N, CA, C and O of each residue as an XYZ file, in Angstrom:
360
protein
N     111.010     70.170     58.436
C     112.460     69.798     59.018
C     112.918     70.518     57.425
O     114.147     70.568     57.371
N     112.449     70.916     56.509
C     113.184     71.822     55.149
C     113.282     72.881     55.836
O     114.357     73.427     56.084
N     111.532     73.512     56.432
C     111.394     74.672     57.252
C     112.763     75.534     57.919
O     113.250     76.643     57.701
N     113.129     74.264     58.950
C     114.506     74.708     59.549
C     115.269     74.756     58.469
O     115.770     75.825     58.118
N     115.411     73.930     57.978
C     117.144     74.223     57.490
C     117.194     75.496     56.457
O     118.291     76.014     56.244
N     116.228     75.916     55.929
C     115.721     77.478     54.953
C     116.601     78.385     56.814
O     117.655     78.885     57.209
N     115.171     78.036     57.307
C     115.325     79.584     58.357
C     117.461     79.329     58.839
O     118.119     80.357     59.001
N     118.007     78.243     58.951
C     119.551     78.285     59.335
C     119.907     78.734     58.227
O     119.827     79.962     58.220
N     120.278     78.292     57.248
C     120.464     79.100     55.765
C     120.455     80.478     55.632
O     121.353     81.109     55.074
N     119.467     80.959     56.128
C     118.936     82.585     56.003
C     119.647     83.233     57.156
O     120.285     84.274     56.997
N     119.583     82.858     57.871
C     120.524     83.235     59.456
C     121.722     83.500     59.633
O     122.300     84.441     60.177
N     122.230     82.098     58.854
C     123.814     82.072     58.749
C     123.986     82.935     57.644
O     125.180     83.232     57.689
N     123.423     83.561     56.583
C     123.348     84.271     55.313
C     123.358     85.633     56.049
O     124.229     86.437     55.716
N     122.463     85.975     57.029
C     122.137     87.436     57.510
C     123.819     87.752     58.008
O     124.530     88.634     57.525
N     124.357     86.427     59.487
C     125.070     86.525     60.316
C     126.446     86.840     59.374
O     127.095     87.843     59.669
N     126.766     86.241     58.572
C     127.442     86.937     57.341
C     127.557     88.465     57.004
O     128.538     89.106     57.377
N     126.353     89.133     56.164
C     126.043     90.113     55.791
C     126.531     90.663     56.794
O     127.372     91.521     56.529
N     126.229     90.419     58.303
C     126.345     91.698     59.121
C     127.929     91.885     59.520
O     128.775     92.770     59.389
N     127.859     90.495     60.106
C     129.363     90.720     60.660
C     130.524     90.523     59.853
O     131.533     90.613     60.551
N     130.734     90.327     58.842
C     131.934     90.094     58.409
C     131.428     90.702     57.256
O     132.334     90.408     56.476
N     130.414     91.507     56.423
C     130.432     91.963     55.006
C     129.930     93.686     55.279
O     129.502     94.517     54.477
N     130.250     93.794     57.063
C     129.540     94.959     57.313
C     128.263     95.601     56.607
O     128.400     96.762     56.220
N     127.048     94.980     56.398
C     126.322     95.158     55.769
C     124.275     94.635     56.339
O     123.294     93.940     56.074
N     124.784     95.534     57.125
C     123.455     95.322     57.931
C     121.795     95.499     57.494
O     120.842     94.779     57.793
N     121.843     96.768     56.655
C     120.469     96.559     55.581
C     120.596     95.085     55.033
O     120.317     94.400     56.017
N     120.720     94.699     54.556
C     120.566     93.023     53.485
C     120.419     92.121     54.749
O     119.659     91.181     54.516
N     120.852     92.123     55.850
C     120.853     91.683     56.899
C     119.547     91.320     57.714
O     119.111     90.249     58.135
N     119.047     92.748     57.780
C     117.866     92.484     57.938
C     116.884     92.354     57.302
O     115.864     92.245     57.981
N     116.735     92.312     56.003
C     116.034     91.939     54.549
C     116.108     90.499     55.239
O     115.045     90.205     55.786
N     116.541     90.081     55.284
C     116.826     88.779     55.684
C     116.364     88.071     57.090
O     115.825     87.054     57.524
N     116.830     89.063     57.418
C     115.702     88.540     59.151
C     114.007     88.966     59.170
O     113.022     88.604     59.813
N     114.278     89.901     58.126
C     112.353     90.312     57.821
C     111.676     88.920     57.322
O     110.635     88.391     57.711
N     112.638     88.485     56.299
C     111.871     87.230     55.943
C     111.729     85.764     56.566
O     111.059     84.822     56.144
N     112.599     85.851     57.753
C     112.688     84.948     58.779
C     111.676     85.172     59.534
O     111.173     84.118     59.921
N     111.214     86.005     59.871
C     110.703     86.928     60.790
C     109.057     86.437     60.312
O     108.288     86.002     61.170
N     108.656     86.561     58.915
C     107.537     86.035     58.205
C     107.080     85.200     58.352
O     105.885     85.147     58.641
N     108.327     83.514     58.131
C     108.188     82.323     58.320
C     107.983     82.273     59.953
O     106.901     81.724     60.159
N     108.530     82.591     61.019
C     109.135     82.292     62.294
C     109.158     83.450     63.349
O     110.175     83.555     64.035
N     107.993     84.437     63.562
C     107.746     84.985     64.582
C     108.443     85.013     65.064
O     109.361     85.705     64.624
N     108.645     84.314     66.369
C     109.332     83.832     66.885
C     110.691     83.169     67.396
O     110.937     82.536     68.423
N     111.716     83.650     65.995
C     112.655     83.099     65.781
C     113.467     84.084     67.012
O     113.107     85.253     67.152
N     114.306     83.647     67.661
C     115.035     85.131     68.725
C     116.337     85.734     67.827
O     116.745     86.881     67.642
N     116.803     84.369     67.348
C     118.270     84.923     66.341
C     117.851     85.657     65.506
O     118.780     86.338     65.075
N     116.734     85.933     64.942
C     116.602     87.071     63.844
C     116.648     87.966     64.385
O     117.529     88.826     64.408
N     115.499     87.883     65.014
C     115.369     89.361     65.964
C     116.711     89.655     66.684
O     116.891     90.853     66.905
N     117.561     88.925     67.042
C     118.897     89.910     67.804
C     119.794     90.324     66.761
O     120.422     91.378     66.862
N     119.939     89.245     65.348
C     120.492     90.108     64.342
C     120.451     91.147     63.888
O     121.285     92.046     63.782
N     118.763     90.966     63.408
C     117.831     92.597     62.817
C     118.726     93.814     64.308
O     119.630     94.642     64.204
N     117.962     93.378     65.452
C     117.958     94.285     66.581
C     118.870     95.393     65.915
O     118.612     96.465     65.367
N     120.963     94.159     66.392
C     122.089     94.235     66.611
C     122.602     95.588     64.500
O     123.303     96.570     64.258
N     121.638     94.628     63.649
C     121.817     95.872     62.517
C     121.450     97.391     62.524
O     122.150     98.390     62.362
N     119.592     97.164     62.862
C     118.995     98.085     63.347
C     120.232     99.253     64.164
O     120.680    100.300     63.697
N     120.447     98.790     65.122
C     121.653     99.776     65.637
C     122.911     99.842     65.565
O     123.684    100.226     66.442
N     123.255     99.305     64.052
C     124.581     99.404     63.052
C     123.754    100.542     62.494
O     124.421    101.528     62.809
N     123.053    100.824     62.069
C     122.394    101.788     60.810
C     121.875    102.815     61.541
O     121.540    103.779     60.853
N     121.702    102.917     62.718
C     121.611    104.505     63.874
C     119.992    104.455     63.482
O     119.416    105.459     63.065
N     119.294    103.118     63.669
C     117.829    103.182     63.546
C     117.304    103.638     64.920
O     116.087    103.714     65.093
N     118.146    103.936     65.876
C     118.017    103.147     67.266
C     116.703    103.272     68.076
O     116.659    102.607     69.111
N     115.433    104.164     67.698
C     114.386    103.719     68.457
C     113.449    102.517     67.561
O     112.503    101.834     67.952
N     114.088    102.565     66.290
C     113.383    100.900     66.028
C     113.911     99.701     66.703
O     113.237     98.677     66.817
N     114.811     99.791     67.039
C     115.830     98.491     67.907
C     115.338     98.368     68.938
O     114.921     97.369     69.526
N     115.391    100.006     69.347
C     114.805     99.641     71.063
C     113.294     98.802     71.244
O     112.976     97.996     72.118
N     112.618     99.238     70.244
C     111.379     98.327     70.593
C     111.530     97.211     70.129
O     110.640     96.575     70.694
N     112.230     96.300     69.259
C     112.618     94.988     68.911
C     113.577     94.539     70.163
O     113.435     93.380     70.552
N     114.491     95.324     70.790
C     115.261     94.565     71.631
C     114.398     94.523     72.895
O     114.289     93.503     73.577
N     113.611     96.020     73.254
C     112.713     95.244     74.469
C     111.664     94.292     73.772
O     110.953     93.832     74.665
N     111.377     93.934     72.850
C     110.629     92.727     72.635
C     111.752     91.101     73.593
O     111.593     90.404     74.595
N     112.489     91.187     72.806
C     113.885     90.043     73.333
C     113.917     90.503     74.542
O     114.012     89.529     75.288
N     113.886     91.527     75.174
C     114.144     91.044     76.499
C     112.851     91.073     77.354
O     112.883     91.031     78.584
N     112.099     91.123     76.874
C     110.471     90.830     77.639
C     110.673     89.319     77.498
O     110.756     88.625     78.511
N     110.755     88.784     76.255
C     110.708     87.204     75.456
C     111.704     86.298     76.357
O     111.311     85.245     76.859
N     112.707     86.669     76.484
C     113.606     85.990     76.897
C     114.961     86.518     77.494
O     116.120     86.508     77.077
N     113.995     87.262     79.320
C     114.388     87.814     79.969
C     116.369     87.307     81.056
O     117.186     87.914     81.747
N     116.160     85.771     80.471
C     117.512     85.270     80.919
C     118.808     85.342     80.174
O     119.934     85.222     80.656
N     118.361     85.635     78.473
C     119.451     85.828     78.098
C     120.120     86.823     78.125
O     119.612     87.944     78.101
N     121.809     86.539     78.197
C     122.176     87.826     78.215
C     122.266     89.025     76.699
O     122.377     90.247     76.604
N     122.154     87.958     75.758
C     122.719     89.123     74.456
C     121.912     90.050     74.177
O     122.400     91.026     73.607
N     119.996     90.064     74.565
C     119.620     91.011     74.534
C     120.315     92.169     75.641
O     120.719     93.138     74.997
N     120.469     92.264     76.587
C     121.098     93.041     77.360
C     122.042     93.831     76.793
O     122.006     95.061     76.831
N     122.984     93.108     76.207
C     124.220     93.537     75.406
C     123.885     94.627     74.069
O     124.356     95.741     73.839
N     122.881     93.816     73.313
C     122.181     94.705     72.206
C     121.441     96.671     73.167
O     121.256     97.838     72.824
N     121.306     95.810     74.399
C     120.572     97.143     74.981
C     121.376     97.941     75.182
O     121.098     99.076     74.794
N     122.505     97.760     75.758
C     123.793     98.761     76.487
C     124.392     99.204     74.771
O     124.946    100.296     74.646
N     124.297     98.666     74.043
C     125.460     98.984     73.006
C     123.840    100.596     72.283
O     123.970    101.775     71.954
N     122.665     99.711     72.367
C     121.585    100.740     72.044
C     121.795    101.976     72.753
O     122.110    102.935     72.048
N     121.683    102.173     74.051
C     121.796    103.200     74.768
C     123.092    104.156     74.894
O     123.197    105.287     75.368
N     124.242    103.116     74.173
C     125.621    104.325     74.050
C     125.853    104.808     72.922
O     126.823    105.528     72.685
N     124.660    104.341     71.775
C     124.860    104.963     70.587
C     124.222    106.623     70.785
O     124.823    107.606     70.350
N     122.930    106.693     71.510
C     122.534    107.608     71.622
C     123.677    108.554     72.013
O     124.093    109.313     71.138
N     124.129    108.584     73.016
C     124.991    109.417     73.822
C     126.131    110.025     72.999
O     126.956    110.762     73.539
């Protein structure tokens, strides 16, 4: 249970850094720590993919987004981030 609480706390911090403070690089670092603990953490993957898009690391973001869509094909958020990625390339 402690592991889940730690991950939730880290997810909240990453979201705050990315969405409220506009610090995608720091959010990505936190997501990487989370993904070392739980490689299948969908929230960390989504936050990281969005942050990579914001930093214009579009190819790296696209690889992660493809993993997300493959793993959770019914989840809308992966497709949303994919569209942002496509628009950023144009």
